[in-house]
LUMDREN-428948 format. One line per field, with one value per residue (C-alpha): residue in three letters; chain; x, y, z. Coordinates in Angstrom, 2 decimals. Example, Ala and Ser with C-alpha at 12.3 -4.5 7.8 and 13.67 -1.06 7.14 Angstrom:
r [ALA:SER]
c [A:A]
xx [12.30:13.67]
yy [-4.50:-1.06]
zz [7.80:7.14]
This chain:
r [MET:SER:ILE:ALA:VAL:GLU:ALA:ARG:ASP:VAL:VAL:LYS:ASP:PHE:GLY:SER:VAL:ARG:ALA:LEU:ASP:GLY:LEU:THR:PHE:SER:ILE:LEU:LYS:GLY:GLU:ILE:PHE:GLY:LEU:ILE:GLY:LEU:ASN:GLY:ALA:GLY:LYS:THR:THR:ALA:LEU:ARG:ILE:THR:SER:THR:LEU:LEU:LEU:PRO:THR:SER:GLY:THR:VAL:THR:VAL:PHE:GLY:HIS:ASP:VAL:VAL:GLU:GLU:ALA:SER:GLU:VAL:ARG:ASN:LEU:ILE:SER:TYR:LEU:PRO:GLU:GLU:ALA:GLY:ALA:TYR:LYS:ASN:LEU:SER:GLY:PHE:GLU:TYR:LEU:ARG:PHE:MET:ALA:ASN:PHE:ARG:THR:LYS:ASP:LYS:THR:GLU:MET:GLN:LYS:LEU:VAL:ASP:ALA:ALA:ALA:GLY:ILE:SER:GLY:LEU:GLY:GLU:ARG:LEU:LYS:ASP:LYS:VAL:LYS:GLY:TYR:SER:LYS:GLY:MET:LYS:ARG:ARG:LEU:LEU:VAL:ALA:ARG:ALA:LEU:MET:SER:LYS:PRO:LYS:MET:ALA:ILE:LEU:ASP:GLU:PRO:ASN:SER:GLY:LEU:ASP:VAL:LEU:HIS:SER:VAL:HIS:VAL:ARG:THR:LEU:ILE:LYS:ARG:TYR:ALA:LYS:LYS:HIS:GLY:VAL:THR:ILE:LEU:LEU:SER:SER:HIS:ASN:MET:LEU:GLU:VAL:GLU:TYR:LEU:CYS:ASP:ARG:VAL:ALA:LEU:VAL:ASN:LYS:GLY:LYS:VAL:VAL:ILE:LYS:GLY:SER:PRO:ALA:GLU:LEU:LYS:THR:LYS:TYR:ASN:ALA:VAL:ASN:LEU:GLU:GLU:VAL:PHE:GLY:GLU:VAL:VAL:GLY:PHE:VAL]
c [A:A:A:A:A:A:A:A:A:A:A:A:A:A:A:A:A:A:A:A:A:A:A:A:A:A:A:A:A:A:A:A:A:A:A:A:A:A:A:A:A:A:A:A:A:A:A:A:A:A:A:A:A:A:A:A:A:A:A:A:A:A:A:A:A:A:A:A:A:A:A:A:A:A:A:A:A:A:A:A:A:A:A:A:A:A:A:A:A:A:A:A:A:A:A:A:A:A:A:A:A:A:A:A:A:A:A:A:A:A:A:A:A:A:A:A:A:A:A:A:A:A:A:A:A:A:A:A:A:A:A:A:A:A:A:A:A:A:A:A:A:A:A:A:A:A:A:A:A:A:A:A:A:A:A:A:A:A:A:A:A:A:A:A:A:A:A:A:A:A:A:A:A:A:A:A:A:A:A:A:A:A:A:A:A:A:A:A:A:A:A:A:A:A:A:A:A:A:A:A:A:A:A:A:A:A:A:A:A:A:A:A:A:A:A:A:A:A:A:A:A:A:A:A:A:A:A:A:A:A:A:A:A:A:A:A:A:A:A:A:A:A:A]
xx [163.58:164.89:164.81:168.07:166.77:163.65:162.86:159.77:158.18:161.51:161.40:164.38:164.19:166.87:165.67:162.32:162.80:161.39:163.54:161.90:158.28:157.45:159.58:158.85:160.31:161.97:164.66:165.05:168.42:170.23:168.05:168.90:166.55:166.25:164.99:164.00:162.54:163.30:166.27:165.45:162.95:164.89:166.76:170.27:169.06:167.57:170.84:172.87:170.65:170.87:174.67:174.75:176.02:172.88:170.59:166.87:164.66:162.25:161.48:163.78:166.04:167.56:170.21:170.35:168.62:170.93:169.55:171.47:171.45:171.91:174.22:175.96:179.36:177.84:176.06:179.27:180.98:178.31:178.04:179.98:178.80:179.54:178.35:177.45:180.20:182.91:186.38:189.70:193.11:194.28:198.03:197.76:197.58:194.43:196.27:197.67:194.22:192.74:195.54:195.03:191.30:191.85:194.06:190.95:189.45:192.43:196.07:196.91:198.92:197.58:193.98:194.69:196.02:192.91:190.76:192.84:192.74:188.97:188.56:190.80:188.60:185.40:186.62:187.66:190.34:193.19:196.56:195.08:195.15:198.89:198.19:197.50:193.85:194.22:194.50:191.22:188.00:184.93:183.69:186.97:186.95:183.41:184.31:187.24:185.00:182.27:184.98:186.22:182.69:182.22:185.70:185.18:181.95:179.92:176.61:175.11:176.47:174.78:175.30:174.16:173.63:176.31:176.07:175.90:177.27:178.50:178.21:176.24:179.13:180.42:176.87:176.29:179.56:178.86:175.30:176.28:179.09:176.79:174.10:176.53:178.48:175.36:173.90:177.18:178.04:174.60:175.32:172.30:172.32:170.51:170.89:169.35:168.81:166.77:167.35:164.26:164.85:168.24:166.82:164.37:167.30:169.16:166.65:164.57:162.25:161.95:160.32:159.24:159.93:158.25:158.56:160.18:157.58:157.35:154.38:154.49:156.79:157.16:159.08:159.44:157.31:154.55:154.42:154.35:151.54:149.54:149.66:149.60:152.88:155.73:158.41:158.93:159.00:155.39:154.53:156.04:154.30:150.97:151.42:152.51:150.32:152.84:150.98]
yy [-44.61:-46.72:-50.51:-52.38:-55.93:-57.21:-60.94:-62.03:-65.48:-67.24:-71.01:-73.28:-77.04:-79.50:-82.59:-83.46:-81.07:-77.54:-75.28:-72.01:-71.87:-68.46:-66.41:-62.69:-59.75:-56.38:-54.51:-50.76:-49.14:-48.67:-50.91:-54.02:-56.74:-60.17:-63.45:-65.42:-68.82:-72.36:-74.33:-75.63:-72.85:-71.74:-68.75:-69.81:-70.80:-67.32:-65.69:-67.83:-66.94:-63.24:-63.64:-65.19:-68.50:-70.45:-70.14:-69.97:-72.56:-69.74:-66.22:-63.20:-61.38:-57.97:-56.22:-52.44:-53.02:-55.80:-59.27:-61.88:-64.31:-62.04:-59.53:-61.67:-59.99:-56.55:-57.84:-59.36:-55.98:-54.46:-57.05:-59.04:-62.42:-64.18:-67.81:-69.43:-72.02:-69.52:-69.94:-68.12:-69.56:-70.81:-70.44:-66.76:-63.99:-61.90:-59.07:-61.46:-62.86:-59.39:-58.37:-61.56:-60.84:-57.14:-58.20:-59.44:-55.94:-53.83:-54.12:-50.61:-50.95:-47.74:-48.73:-52.22:-50.86:-48.68:-51.79:-53.64:-50.69:-50.46:-54.17:-53.95:-51.23:-53.11:-56.36:-54.80:-57.49:-55.05:-56.69:-60.15:-59.49:-60.17:-63.72:-66.71:-67.43:-70.99:-69.52:-67.59:-68.55:-69.08:-65.63:-63.98:-65.76:-64.60:-61.02:-61.26:-62.64:-60.03:-57.35:-58.86:-58.72:-55.06:-53.57:-52.64:-50.74:-52.85:-51.46:-54.56:-57.16:-60.55:-62.34:-65.91:-66.54:-63.99:-64.98:-68.73:-70.60:-67.52:-66.91:-63.97:-61.50:-62.19:-62.13:-58.70:-57.42:-58.77:-57.52:-54.11:-53.67:-54.73:-52.24:-49.40:-49.93:-50.19:-46.97:-45.06:-45.97:-46.51:-50.14:-52.32:-55.55:-58.78:-61.43:-64.75:-66.07:-68.58:-66.49:-64.32:-62.55:-61.30:-60.15:-57.90:-55.78:-55.81:-55.49:-52.61:-55.08:-58.85:-61.49:-64.68:-67.63:-71.01:-73.86:-71.64:-68.87:-65.50:-65.83:-62.31:-59.28:-55.91:-54.22:-56.19:-53.62:-53.79:-57.57:-57.75:-55.21:-56.96:-60.29:-58.91:-60.76:-60.23:-61.16:-62.45:-66.06:-65.67:-63.98:-66.84:-69.42:-67.70:-67.36:-70.95:-72.52:-73.63:-71.97]
zz [232.21:229.33:229.15:229.78:229.26:227.56:227.64:225.73:225.72:226.25:226.01:226.63:226.22:227.22:225.42:226.92:229.87:229.54:231.74:230.62:229.57:228.14:230.53:230.16:232.10:231.59:233.51:233.68:233.16:236.46:238.59:240.58:239.40:240.93:239.53:242.60:243.22:244.25:242.98:239.50:238.74:235.64:237.04:236.00:232.53:232.11:233.18:230.79:227.87:228.76:228.96:225.44:226.82:225.87:222.89:223.58:221.94:221.10:222.21:222.34:224.78:224.10:226.19:225.65:222.34:221.14:220.48:222.49:219.55:216.53:218.24:220.83:220.50:221.10:224.19:225.59:225.33:227.57:230.33:232.88:234.14:237.41:237.50:240.81:240.35:239.34:240.80:240.78:240.01:243.40:242.79:241.88:244.44:244.51:242.74:240.10:239.43:238.99:236.62:234.63:234.27:233.54:230.64:228.84:229.01:227.97:226.92:228.11:231.33:232.84:232.19:233.44:236.73:237.08:236.78:239.36:241.74:241.33:242.03:245.08:246.51:245.75:247.32:250.62:250.95:251.55:252.17:251.67:247.94:248.13:249.32:247.11:246.44:247.74:251.23:250.96:252.66:250.47:251.43:250.46:247.09:246.43:247.28:244.85:242.11:242.59:242.42:239.17:237.75:238.68:238.15:234.50:235.23:232.80:231.66:233.24:235.67:235.72:239.03:239.66:243.39:244.39:248.07:247.57:250.57:252.42:256.13:257.47:257.66:254.15:252.78:254.28:252.82:249.33:249.08:250.48:247.96:245.09:246.06:246.78:243.54:241.37:242.70:242.59:239.00:237.48:236.69:235.95:237.95:237.09:239.74:240.68:244.15:246.06:249.22:249.06:252.35:251.21:247.88:249.74:250.87:247.57:244.73:243.41:241.71:241.56:239.41:241.15:238.88:239.17:236.68:234.09:234.22:235.92:238.25:239.70:239.64:241.33:244.10:247.35:249.15:246.52:246.62:250.41:250.51:247.80:249.59:253.14:253.74:256.17:253.61:250.06:251.21:252.31:249.01:247.03:249.14:248.63:244.87:244.18:246.82:249.42:252.30]
């Protein structure tokens, strides 16, 4: 299986603070890959560099063979990115928001409607898409935003804490739609999360990040077996010395 993302020895400094310290990982085409760890471990910084939004201090990242620094425009044509803090325009309806975002992908009205229809199906919001976003719950907004990130069938979707702040029911819906969509359409998913239990369900492979470095990687099952652990939280604790 071919490589979708290759990160090698990535360092990112913010002044005197080193957010990434030689981060190295690779993602296979079509897999759901998770960067997991505590808040402040460097996960979001890694996603932003992969998304071409930040420049690395040193090291390289390629996305489907394109360097994120030297070929940033090519990378942007292949990906979609959903930040943790993303929001939707509150005075637009769900449908209006999706049409607005689809307009950045195509000017053809037929193609635009196909994108909107796809997003509507992904979101599962039904008739609520006719309502203004300001009346949505946090879970509904997140479902709308995830649908926006997936509607164009990008080669890779980069999702930062896609279930951040959601209740159990909305979390289940969001992670189910991500997994189902990725497998159906062959979309590669790179996501970050500090919720290691949830990632067990969602990801084919994970990389545990601590202090800007990958400390261990593999499938959830492999890691649990290796460390004789019940879940990934126990694995992480064992690796970084919390338990």
